[in-house]
N, C-alpha and C positions, 0 to 999 in steps of 0.2 A: 679171319683171326683178329681178335681184339686184344689190345695191349692193356695191361692193368695200369691205372693212373699212378703217377709217381707219388711217393710219400710226401704229403704236404709239408711236413716238418722233417727235413733231412737229418736233424740232430737227435732224433728219438730212436728208440728200439735198438739199443746197443746190444751187440752179440756177446759182450763180456759180462761175466758174473762178477759183480763188484766185491763179493766175499767180505761184506762189511763186518761180519763177526770176527774175522781174523785181523782186522786193522789195528786192534789194540795190542797185538802180540808182536813186539819189535823183533824177536828172534824169528818168528814165522816170516815176517816181511823180509828180513835179511837173507834167509835161506833161498827163497825163490829168486831174489835179485842176483845171487851168485850162481844160479843154475845155468846150464847150457841153453835152456828154453827161454830164458828171460828176454823180453823185447822191450826196448826203450825208445820213446820218441823224444827227440830234442826239440826244444822250443827256444826261440830267440826273440825277445821283445814282442811276444804274442804271435810270432810267425812259426808254424810247424815246419819241420824238415822233410822235404820231399825229393823225389828224383823223377825225371822224365824218361819215358820210353814210348817212342812213336807219338801218337796223339794223346796218350794218357799221362796222368800224373799219379804217382804212387807214394805212399808213406815210406820213408826210409827208416825202417826199424833197425835199431842198433843193439849190440850185445850188452849184457848187464855190466861187464867190467868197465865200460866207458864212463859210467856214472862217476866213479872215483877220480877219473882222469880229467873229465871235461865239465863237470857240474859247477854251477854258480851256487855255492853252499848257503847263500843268503836266502834262497827259496828252497822249500823241502822237495824231497823225492816224493812223487805222487803215485800211489798204487791205483791203477785204473781197474784192474780185475783180472780174471782168468778166462781164457778162451775155452772153446769146447774140448780142446786137448789138454786142458789144465796148464797151459803155458801162461806165465804171469806177464802182464803188461804194465809198464810204468811210464811216467813222463817226468822230465826235468828241464830246468832252465839251463842252457849252456852258457858258460862263462865267456868263452871266446868263439863266436860263430866261425871265424876264419880257421879254427882248428879242424873243421869238417869240409874245408874247401876241396873241391874235386869229387866229393861223394854225393853231392846233391845241392839243393838250394832251399833257402828259407823263403816261404811265400805266405802272403796274407790268406787266411782260411776262406773267407767268403768268396773272393773271386776265383780261388782254386777249386772250390767245392764241386762245380759242375764237371770237372775233369777227374774227380776222385771216385773210387769205388764207394758206393753209398753205404756199404756195410761198415766202413771205417770212419765215416763222418761222426757218429755219436761219440766214440772214444776220443777222437782228436778234438772235437768241439769241447768235450768235458775237460780234457787236459788243458786246453788253452784257457778256458773260463776259470778253472780252479787256480791255475798258476797266476793268472791275472789278479784274481781275488786275493791271493797271498801277498802279491806285490803292493796291493792297495790297503791291506788290513793288518799292518804290523803292530798296531796299537789298539788297545781295548776301547771299544765304544762306550763302555760303562765308566771307566776311571782314567783312561788315557795312558796307562802303563804299557810297556812293551808286551806283546804276546808271543807265544811260541807254537810252532806247528806240532801236532800230535796226530795219532790215529792214521798214520801213513799219508798225511797231508790233507785229511778230510775234516780237520777241526783245528782251531786255534784256541789256546788256553791262556788266560791271564793269571799269573801266579800272585799278583797283588790282591785281586778281589775275587778270584776263582770263577770269573765269568767264562762261559764257553761260547765260541763263535763258530758258525757253520756257513759254508758257501751256499749260494742259491744256484743250482745247476739245472733246475727244471726249465724246459723251454716255455716261453710265455708268448701269448698272443694278446695284443691289446686291440680292442675294437669298440666301436660305438654303434648301438642299434639305431636304425633309422626307420 
């Protein structure tokens, strides 16, 4: 029996449908957030929220209502996409990590990755990267004015010069030919 080789880039091939055509519809984004199926991942300073069970580490998905209670509103709610059952997945920066004490732990993603289900790595990696991007890009690269998050967290807009800014979430490999 031969085992298939591991995915060389664990942060690719997300099982979530990003539903990008629906991101501009604020009412549509609000409805899934309030549904019983909504799943949110909390992030604190770039560290996703997990729980341990035996030797494994698992994403601690939270219910949609916790966003209003725990979110750091300086960063946007990020719509990650819909799973195969059409359950919406979101990510947010938690204002007070201690508010989730006893439910799990915030861990750095790269060292935690080998212990996680490979199918969840793309969504968690995207969440971490895009929320980090928001934290670093609050001002327009064109004119220096403050920007605001739109399209469910996938774009920043400058109202002063109308510039649009997008995160880079595609995995990159840098190499040199020899």
